[in-house]
C-alpha positions as CSV (number, residue, x, y, z in Angstrom):
1,M,91.9,37.0,300.1
2,L,94.2,34.6,298.4
3,N,93.3,31.3,299.7
4,N,94.4,29.5,296.8
5,F,97.3,30.8,296.3
6,I,98.1,30.4,300.1
7,L,97.4,27.3,300.5
8,L,99.9,26.3,296.9
9,V,102.7,28.1,298.8
10,Q,102.1,26.8,302.0
11,S,101.6,23.1,300.5
12,Q,105.4,23.1,299.6
13,H,108.6,22.6,301.9
14,A,109.7,26.6,302.9
15,A,113.3,27.1,300.7
16,P,115.8,28.9,302.9
17,G,117.0,32.0,301.5
18,F,120.3,31.1,301.2
19,L,119.4,28.6,298.7
20,I,119.0,31.5,295.8
21,I,122.8,31.7,295.8
22,P,123.3,28.8,293.2
23,F,121.2,30.9,291.0
24,L,122.6,34.0,291.6
25,L,125.8,32.3,291.3
26,L,125.0,30.9,288.0
27,I,123.5,34.0,286.6
28,G,126.8,35.7,287.5
29,M,129.4,33.1,285.7
30,I,127.1,33.8,282.7
31,A,127.9,37.6,282.8
32,A,131.0,37.5,284.0
33,G,132.7,33.8,282.5
34,P,133.3,34.8,278.8
35,I,134.8,38.7,279.9
36,F,137.0,37.1,282.4
37,F,137.5,33.6,282.3
38,G,136.8,33.1,278.9
39,H,138.7,30.3,277.8
40,F,137.7,28.2,281.4
41,W,133.9,29.1,280.9
42,E,133.8,27.9,277.2
43,H,135.2,24.4,278.2
44,N,133.3,24.2,281.7
45,Y,130.0,25.6,281.4
46,K,127.9,22.6,280.9
47,T,129.5,21.0,284.1
48,I,128.8,24.6,286.0
49,A,125.4,24.6,285.0
50,V,124.5,20.8,285.4
51,T,126.7,21.1,288.8
52,L,124.7,23.9,290.4
53,G,121.3,22.9,289.1
54,L,121.7,19.4,290.6
55,T,122.9,20.9,294.1
56,V,119.3,22.7,293.9
57,L,117.4,19.8,293.1
58,A,119.2,17.2,295.3
59,Y,118.5,19.6,298.7
60,Y,115.2,19.6,297.4
61,L,114.7,16.3,297.0
62,F,117.0,15.0,300.3
63,A,116.9,17.9,302.7
64,L,113.5,19.6,302.0
65,G,111.6,16.0,301.1
66,D,109.9,18.0,298.8
67,Y,109.1,16.3,295.5
68,H,106.8,18.3,293.9
69,M,108.5,21.1,292.7
70,P,111.5,19.4,291.5
71,I,109.0,17.3,289.4
72,H,106.8,19.9,288.0
73,T,110.2,21.9,287.3
74,F,111.2,18.6,285.6
75,F,108.9,18.6,283.1
76,E,108.8,21.9,282.3
77,Y,112.1,21.8,281.5
78,A,111.7,19.0,279.4
79,A,108.7,20.5,277.4
80,F,111.0,23.7,276.8
81,A,114.6,22.0,275.7
82,I,112.6,19.6,273.3
83,L,110.7,21.8,271.6
84,L,113.6,24.3,271.2
85,S,115.8,21.7,270.2
86,S,113.1,20.2,267.6
87,L,112.7,23.9,266.5
88,Y,116.4,24.5,266.0
89,I,116.8,21.4,263.9
90,A,113.8,22.2,261.9
91,A,115.1,25.6,261.0
92,G,118.6,24.7,260.8
93,G,117.7,22.7,257.7
94,I,115.8,25.5,255.7
95,Y,118.2,27.9,254.2
96,I,116.4,31.4,253.5
97,N,119.0,33.8,251.2
98,I,117.8,37.2,250.6
99,N,119.1,39.1,247.3
100,A,118.8,42.7,248.6
101,N,120.4,45.9,249.6
102,A,121.1,45.9,253.1
103,T,119.4,49.2,254.1
104,P,118.2,50.3,257.4
105,A,114.4,49.8,255.7
106,M,115.3,46.6,254.5
107,N,116.2,45.3,258.0
108,V,113.2,47.1,260.0
109,A,110.8,45.5,257.1
110,L,112.5,42.4,257.7
111,V,112.1,42.1,262.0
112,A,108.7,43.6,261.1
113,I,107.7,40.4,259.3
114,G,109.5,38.6,261.6
115,A,107.1,39.9,264.1
116,V,104.4,39.0,262.1
117,L,105.5,35.4,261.7
118,A,106.2,35.1,265.5
119,N,102.4,34.9,266.2
120,F,101.8,31.9,263.7
121,V,105.3,29.8,264.4
122,G,106.3,31.4,268.1
123,T,108.8,33.7,268.7
124,T,111.3,30.6,268.9
125,G,110.3,29.4,265.4
126,A,110.3,32.6,263.6
127,S,113.7,33.7,265.4
128,L,115.4,30.8,264.2
129,L,114.1,30.9,260.5
130,L,115.1,34.5,260.1
131,I,118.1,34.9,262.0
132,R,120.3,33.5,259.2
133,P,119.3,35.4,256.6
134,F,119.1,38.1,258.8
135,I,123.0,37.7,259.3
136,R,123.7,37.2,255.9
137,L,121.7,40.0,254.2
138,N,123.7,42.4,256.5
139,I,127.1,40.4,256.7
140,H,129.1,43.3,255.4
141,R,128.2,45.8,258.1
142,I,126.6,43.6,260.8
143,K,127.2,44.9,264.2
144,P,126.1,43.1,268.0
145,Y,123.1,46.3,268.1
146,Q,121.5,44.5,264.8
147,I,121.4,41.2,266.6
148,V,120.0,42.8,269.8
149,F,117.2,44.8,268.0
150,F,116.2,41.4,266.2
151,I,115.8,39.7,270.0
152,F,113.2,42.7,270.9
153,I,111.4,42.7,268.1
154,V,111.2,39.0,266.9
155,S,112.4,37.1,269.7
156,N,110.0,38.6,272.3
157,A,107.7,42.0,271.8
158,G,106.4,40.0,268.1
159,G,104.8,37.4,269.8
160,L,102.0,39.2,271.8
161,L,98.9,38.4,269.8
162,T,98.4,34.9,270.0
163,P,98.9,32.2,272.2
164,L,101.7,30.4,270.3
165,G,103.4,33.6,270.1
166,D,105.0,33.1,273.4
167,P,105.3,30.8,276.3
168,P,103.7,32.8,279.1
169,L,100.4,33.1,276.7
170,F,100.5,29.8,275.9
171,I,100.4,29.0,279.6
172,G,97.6,31.6,279.8
173,F,95.9,29.5,277.0
174,L,96.1,26.1,278.3
175,K,94.7,27.4,281.8
176,G,91.6,28.9,280.5
177,V,92.1,32.4,278.4
178,P,90.4,32.4,275.5
179,F,92.9,31.8,272.1
180,F,91.6,34.8,270.4
181,W,92.0,37.2,274.0
182,T,95.5,38.0,272.7
183,L,94.5,39.4,269.5
184,E,91.9,41.4,271.0
185,H,93.2,43.0,273.8
186,L,96.5,43.4,273.0
187,F,96.7,44.3,269.1
188,T,97.1,48.2,270.0
189,P,99.9,47.6,272.5
190,W,101.3,45.3,270.1
191,V,101.5,47.9,267.6
192,L,102.9,50.6,269.7
193,T,105.6,48.3,270.8
194,I,106.7,47.4,267.2
195,A,106.3,50.3,265.4
196,L,108.7,52.1,268.9
197,L,111.3,49.4,268.5
198,C,111.4,49.6,264.7
199,L,111.5,53.1,264.6
200,I,114.6,53.3,267.2
201,F,116.1,50.6,265.5
202,F,116.0,52.5,262.0
203,F,117.5,55.4,262.9
204,I,120.5,53.8,264.4
205,D,120.7,51.7,261.7
206,R,121.3,54.3,259.7
207,R,124.4,55.6,261.4
208,N,126.0,52.4,260.4
209,K,127.9,53.3,257.2
210,E,130.9,50.6,257.9
211,T,132.1,47.9,256.1
212,A,133.9,45.0,258.4
213,H,134.5,42.9,255.4
214,T,133.5,42.4,251.6
215,P,130.4,40.5,251.4
216,R,130.2,36.8,249.8
217,P,128.8,37.0,246.1
218,E,126.0,34.8,247.0
219,V,124.8,36.9,249.6
220,V,125.1,40.4,247.4
221,A,122.3,41.6,245.3
222,K,122.6,41.0,242.0
223,N,120.1,43.8,241.0
224,N,119.8,46.4,243.4
225,E,116.1,47.0,242.3
226,K,114.7,43.7,242.7
227,I,114.5,42.1,245.9
228,E,115.0,38.1,245.6
229,F,114.0,35.2,248.0
230,H,115.8,31.8,247.6
231,V,114.8,28.9,249.5
232,S,116.5,25.5,250.0
233,G,115.2,22.3,252.0
234,K,111.6,23.6,251.8
235,R,110.5,19.4,253.1
236,N,111.4,21.4,256.6
237,I,108.7,23.4,256.6
238,F,106.3,20.4,256.8
239,W,108.1,18.8,259.8
240,L,108.4,22.4,261.2
241,A,104.3,22.2,261.1
242,I,104.1,19.0,262.4
243,I,106.4,20.3,265.5
244,I,104.6,23.9,265.8
245,G,101.1,21.9,265.5
246,A,102.2,19.4,268.5
247,I,102.0,22.2,270.8
248,F,98.1,21.8,271.1
249,L,98.7,18.0,271.9
250,D,97.9,19.0,276.0
251,P,96.1,16.6,277.8
252,N,95.1,19.1,280.1
253,V,93.2,20.4,276.9
254,V,92.3,17.9,274.7
255,E,90.7,14.7,276.6
256,G,92.1,11.3,276.2
257,L,95.3,11.9,275.2
258,P,97.8,9.4,277.0
259,H,99.5,11.5,279.9
260,I,101.6,11.2,283.0
261,Y,99.2,11.9,286.4
262,Y,100.7,13.5,289.3
263,D,99.8,16.1,292.2
264,G,96.7,17.2,290.4
265,N,98.5,17.8,286.7
266,K,98.3,16.2,283.5
267,F,101.9,15.7,281.8
268,S,102.4,15.4,278.3
269,Y,104.7,13.1,276.9
270,L,103.1,12.4,273.5
271,R,103.4,15.3,272.2
272,E,107.3,15.8,273.1
273,I,107.8,12.3,271.0
274,I,106.1,13.8,268.2
275,Q,108.1,16.8,268.3
276,L,111.7,14.4,268.9
277,S,110.4,12.3,265.8
278,A,109.9,15.0,263.6
279,A,113.4,16.8,264.4
280,F,114.9,13.2,263.7
281,A,113.1,13.2,260.2
282,C,114.4,17.0,259.5
283,F,117.7,15.9,260.2
284,K,118.2,13.0,258.7
285,Y,116.4,14.3,255.4
286,S,117.5,17.8,255.5
287,S,119.0,19.2,252.5
288,K,122.8,18.8,252.8
289,T,122.8,22.2,250.7
290,A,120.9,23.9,253.5
291,L,122.4,22.6,256.3
292,A,125.7,23.6,254.6
293,G,124.4,27.1,254.1
294,N,123.2,28.2,257.6
295,Q,126.6,26.6,259.0
296,F,124.7,23.9,261.0
297,S,126.0,22.8,264.3
298,F,124.9,21.7,267.2
299,H,126.9,23.8,269.4
300,P,124.4,26.3,269.9
301,I,121.8,24.3,271.1
302,L,123.6,22.6,273.2
303,E,124.8,25.8,275.0
304,V,121.4,26.6,275.5
305,V,120.0,23.2,276.8
306,F,122.8,22.9,279.5
307,L,122.9,26.3,280.4
308,F,119.2,26.4,281.1
309,F,118.8,23.3,282.8
310,G,121.3,25.1,285.6
311,I,118.9,28.1,285.5
312,F,115.3,26.2,285.5
313,F,116.7,24.3,288.5
314,T,118.3,26.8,290.5
315,M,115.7,29.5,290.1
316,M,112.8,27.2,291.8
317,P,113.9,29.0,295.3
318,A,113.7,32.4,293.9
319,L,110.6,31.7,292.3
320,Q,109.0,29.6,295.5
321,L,110.1,32.9,298.0
322,S,109.2,35.6,295.3
323,A,105.9,33.8,295.4
324,A,105.3,33.5,299.4
325,I,106.1,37.1,299.8
326,A,103.9,38.3,297.0
327,S,101.1,36.0,298.5
328,S,101.0,37.2,302.1
329,P,97.6,39.0,303.3
330,E,99.3,42.8,303.6
331,F,100.2,42.4,299.7
332,S,96.5,41.9,298.9
333,Q,96.3,45.8,298.7
334,Y,99.2,46.1,296.4
335,I,97.8,43.5,293.7
336,T,96.7,46.6,291.0
337,P,97.8,46.9,287.6
338,N,100.6,48.5,287.7
339,F,102.2,46.8,290.0
340,L,101.7,43.5,288.2
341,Y,103.2,44.8,285.1
342,W,106.3,46.2,287.2
343,A,106.6,43.3,289.4
344,T,105.7,41.0,286.6
345,G,108.1,42.4,284.1
346,S,110.7,42.4,286.7
347,L,111.3,39.0,287.5
348,S,110.2,38.1,283.5
349,G,113.4,39.4,282.6
350,F,115.8,37.4,284.9
351,L,113.6,34.4,285.8
352,D,112.3,33.5,282.6
353,N,109.1,34.7,282.0
354,A,106.6,31.7,281.5
355,P,107.2,30.8,285.0
356,T,106.5,34.2,286.1
357,Y,103.6,34.7,284.1
358,A,101.6,31.6,285.8
359,N,103.0,33.0,289.2
360,F,100.8,36.4,289.0
361,L,98.2,34.7,287.3
362,S,98.0,32.6,290.5
363,L,98.5,35.4,292.7
364,A,96.1,38.2,290.9
365,M,93.3,35.5,290.7
366,A,93.9,34.3,294.1
367,K,92.9,38.1,295.4
368,Y,89.6,37.4,293.8
369,D,89.3,33.8,295.2
370,M,89.5,32.7,292.0
371,A,91.9,29.8,291.2
372,Q,93.9,29.2,288.0
373,N,93.2,25.5,287.8
374,M,89.7,26.2,287.1
375,P,89.5,27.1,283.4
376,A,86.1,28.6,283.6
377,E,87.5,30.6,286.6
378,V,90.2,31.9,284.2
379,S,88.0,32.7,281.3
380,A,85.7,34.8,283.6
381,F,89.1,36.6,285.0
382,A,90.4,37.3,281.2
383,N,87.1,38.7,280.4
384,G,86.1,40.7,283.6
385,T,82.5,39.1,283.3
386,G,82.9,38.4,287.1
387,A,81.9,40.5,290.0
388,N,85.2,42.6,289.1
389,P,85.8,43.9,285.6
390,E,89.2,45.2,286.3
391,T,90.3,41.6,286.6
392,L,90.6,42.1,282.5
393,I,93.1,44.9,283.2
394,L,94.9,42.7,285.5
395,L,95.9,40.0,282.5
396,E,96.6,42.5,280.4
397,A,99.3,43.8,282.8
398,I,100.7,40.2,283.6
399,S,100.7,39.6,279.8
400,L,102.3,42.7,278.6
401,A,105.0,42.5,281.1
402,A,106.0,38.7,280.3
403,V,106.2,39.3,277.0
404,L,107.7,42.5,276.7
405,F,110.2,42.1,279.8
406,G,111.1,38.8,278.6
407,A,113.7,40.5,276.2
408,F,115.4,42.8,279.0
409,T,118.2,40.1,279.7
410,Y,119.2,37.0,277.6
411,I,117.5,34.5,279.8
412,G,114.2,36.5,279.8
413,N,113.2,34.2,277.3
414,G,114.5,31.1,275.4
415,P,115.3,32.3,272.2
416,N,117.3,34.9,273.2
417,F,120.0,32.9,274.4
418,M,119.6,30.9,270.8
419,V,119.8,33.9,268.8
420,K,122.9,35.2,270.6
421,A,125.0,31.6,270.5
422,I,123.9,31.4,266.5
423,A,125.4,35.0,266.2
424,E,128.3,34.4,267.8
425,S,128.8,31.3,265.8
426,A,128.4,33.4,263.0
427,G,131.5,35.7,264.4
428,I,129.8,38.0,265.8
429,K,131.0,39.7,269.3
430,M,127.8,39.9,271.5
431,P,127.3,42.2,274.3
432,S,128.1,40.6,277.6
433,F,125.2,39.5,280.1
434,F,125.3,43.3,281.8
435,A,126.5,45.2,279.0
436,Y,123.5,43.8,277.0
437,I,121.3,45.2,279.7
438,V,123.2,48.6,280.4
439,R,124.2,49.3,276.4
440,Y,120.7,48.4,275.3
441,S,117.8,47.0,277.5
442,I,117.9,50.3,279.8
443,P,118.5,53.4,277.2
444,F,116.2,51.2,274.4
445,L,114.0,49.0,275.7
446,L,112.7,50.7,279.1
447,P,111.6,53.8,277.3
448,A,109.4,51.7,275.3
449,L,108.1,49.4,278.0
450,I,107.6,52.5,280.0
451,L,105.5,53.8,277.3
452,V,103.4,50.9,277.1
453,W,103.1,50.9,280.8
454,Y,102.1,54.7,281.0
455,L,99.3,54.8,278.3
456,V,97.8,51.2,278.2
457,V,98.5,50.2,282.1
458,H,98.2,53.3,284.0
459,L,95.9,55.6,281.9
460,R,94.2,52.6,280.1
461,L,93.7,54.3,276.5
462,F,93.9,51.2,274.7
């Protein structure tokens, strides 16, 4: 049992426990820096994140002699950073203005639309397209909780229905999970989660009666009876479609695409070239009116790119150590839907949900002596068509947890930190790392996650 996964772990040099210190230090500084030494952190976060990431990278290369995990991490980070940057630039040139009253019902409708849109353009694309108009709509009554619920709904839970929606699900699709598997098996949990979060958001937003300052004339509805949408920079929609479409140009799925072959994997570079080229065209030919209306700058994306460089490389030992522990034979009996939901979810909130999904998919498949690098076996695992029909429930648990728990912290999913950075650039004082968890994730998100677990995973009612 677990043979394939154990071989994978044993093929890598064991990382010592102390090597997780840089990751904990980085997370601690992300949480405490803006509060206790804000000026220092603002001017030095790039240096700190890169230095800690390079420290762990150097230890792997020169002390452990392990080139496999760093190279895999490099390609994963490059794909992540290029996609996020390309979408940010493309969305920055699309100015969407909504002339309407910023009522609780309107806000709920907007995030619900974002939840649907996330399944077509990804949680990142939907977040970047809608966060600025969402802020402008509420400019006279904007509060941090509104941004947090936007992150909960649009940046995470919304993208549960298609592989395009969220990076973990796209990884599953690349490995062999059928494209419409998520829509078929996760639709009811998606409706349940979105409805519950929207309901909570509605009742909290009803209590917001304050007016921070007089709204700008251009963002106030001229006719309270009529909702008007105005879009500038429509040409960027074409480039945005190119960037999203390029996601499918994966050499592991499409035969014949140029790639870099290493360690049994085909790493794409054509996809990244197309996305960067489209991003360059977006910025060069973007409507100046749209860029000015969005107050476009590169600061938010640079913050995400530098911080996630540190996160990706410092979390290598944390991922490796957790995988080594979970893959030990005595843990086989614990590989149940309940365990996978909470274990995948707990790590997804703090270790980025995409690699966490991949690790627990490998672990769950290894229990049945199946390999995640075999698309036919992944498909059988997803559909429960093998000797163990329970595998379908296992994948449901992993998928739900990876996507939904990605909202638990700012670093659980790429769009979270991006939305936070854009909100802060608009002058909104966002909660700190721990305040986000204590004030919002635990009291509002966690009950929804528990309900989904109890009804879907534990009782299996849906």
